[in-house]
C-alpha positions as CSV (number, residue, x, y, z in Angstrom):
1,M,13.1,-19.6,-25.9
2,L,9.9,-21.5,-26.1
3,K,10.0,-25.3,-25.9
4,L,7.2,-27.9,-25.8
5,S,7.0,-29.8,-22.6
6,D,7.6,-33.1,-24.6
7,S,11.1,-31.8,-25.4
8,L,12.0,-31.4,-21.6
9,I,9.9,-33.9,-19.7
10,G,10.9,-37.5,-19.8
11,R,14.3,-36.6,-21.2
12,P,17.7,-37.8,-20.0
13,V,19.9,-35.6,-17.8
14,M,23.4,-36.0,-19.2
15,S,26.6,-35.4,-17.2
16,L,29.4,-33.6,-18.9
17,R,32.0,-35.0,-16.6
18,T,31.2,-38.7,-17.2
19,G,29.4,-38.4,-20.6
20,Q,26.7,-40.7,-19.2
21,Q,23.0,-40.3,-18.3
22,A,22.7,-39.2,-14.6
23,A,18.9,-39.0,-14.3
24,T,15.6,-38.6,-16.2
25,T,13.3,-35.6,-15.9
26,T,9.8,-36.5,-14.6
27,S,8.0,-33.1,-14.2
28,A,8.6,-29.4,-14.0
29,I,8.7,-27.3,-10.8
30,I,6.6,-24.2,-11.8
31,N,6.2,-21.2,-9.5
32,P,2.5,-20.4,-9.6
33,N,3.1,-16.8,-8.6
34,N,5.1,-15.9,-11.8
35,L,4.8,-19.1,-13.9
36,K,8.6,-19.3,-13.9
37,I,10.2,-22.8,-14.2
38,E,12.3,-23.2,-11.1
39,G,13.6,-26.6,-12.0
40,F,12.7,-30.2,-12.7
41,Y,12.0,-33.3,-10.6
42,C,14.2,-36.1,-11.8
43,A,14.5,-39.8,-11.3
44,D,18.1,-40.6,-10.3
45,K,19.5,-43.3,-12.6
46,F,21.5,-44.9,-9.8
47,S,19.2,-44.9,-6.7
48,R,15.8,-44.3,-8.4
49,K,15.3,-41.6,-5.8
50,E,13.4,-38.4,-6.7
51,L,15.9,-35.5,-7.0
52,V,15.7,-31.9,-8.1
53,L,17.5,-30.3,-11.0
54,L,17.5,-26.5,-10.7
55,Y,17.2,-24.4,-13.9
56,Q,20.4,-22.6,-13.3
57,D,22.4,-25.9,-13.3
58,I,21.3,-26.8,-16.9
59,R,24.1,-26.0,-19.3
60,D,22.4,-26.8,-22.5
61,V,19.4,-28.6,-24.1
62,I,20.5,-31.0,-26.9
63,P,18.6,-33.7,-28.8
64,Q,20.0,-36.3,-26.4
65,G,18.6,-34.5,-23.3
66,L,19.5,-31.8,-20.8
67,V,23.2,-31.3,-20.1
68,V,24.6,-30.6,-16.6
69,N,28.2,-30.4,-15.3
70,D,27.9,-33.5,-13.1
71,H,25.5,-35.7,-11.1
72,D,26.3,-33.6,-8.0
73,V,24.1,-30.8,-9.2
74,L,21.0,-33.0,-8.5
75,A,19.7,-32.0,-5.1
76,D,17.5,-33.7,-2.5
77,P,14.2,-31.8,-2.3
78,D,14.6,-31.5,1.5
79,E,17.8,-29.5,1.0
80,L,16.1,-26.8,-1.1
81,V,14.7,-24.5,1.6
82,R,13.9,-21.6,-0.6
83,L,11.8,-23.8,-2.9
84,K,10.0,-25.8,-0.2
85,E,6.8,-23.8,-0.5
86,V,6.7,-23.8,-4.3
87,M,7.4,-27.6,-4.4
88,S,4.7,-28.3,-1.8
89,I,2.1,-26.7,-4.2
90,R,3.0,-29.1,-7.0
91,F,1.5,-26.7,-9.6
92,E,0.8,-28.2,-13.0
93,L,0.1,-26.0,-16.0
94,I,-1.2,-28.7,-18.3
95,G,-5.0,-29.0,-18.0
96,K,-5.6,-25.5,-16.8
97,Q,-8.2,-23.3,-18.5
98,V,-6.8,-20.8,-21.0
99,A,-8.3,-17.3,-21.7
100,T,-7.3,-14.4,-23.9
101,L,-7.0,-10.8,-22.8
102,S,-10.5,-10.1,-24.1
103,K,-11.7,-12.9,-21.7
104,Q,-12.5,-15.2,-24.5
105,R,-12.3,-18.7,-23.1
106,L,-10.2,-21.2,-25.0
107,E,-9.6,-24.9,-24.5
108,K,-7.4,-26.3,-21.8
109,C,-3.6,-26.0,-21.9
110,L,-2.2,-29.1,-23.6
111,T,1.5,-28.4,-23.5
112,S,3.6,-26.0,-21.5
113,L,7.2,-24.8,-21.1
């Protein structure tokens, strides 16, 4: 399913267990090798610390935000060993040059995801 980045970035992360907001998404973690979204950086509502929400922990996307089981699914970036290399790159898709298959250059990418 295609979604504009505005519908996922800056959105609340809602906990099903408490029914409250647990965090707010700040940016996407994109793997530059396959352009797959691995997760999202989030600002924790309680500690204001930067945490990571992995894509497989998202249960649903609703108008109120992204739905997860509980606040416990948000992980510290240092704990995610497999994603350490991808996170260190901090790849951003917005602003990159876009070209068609026939090598026709288009403008820059304005929205992603």
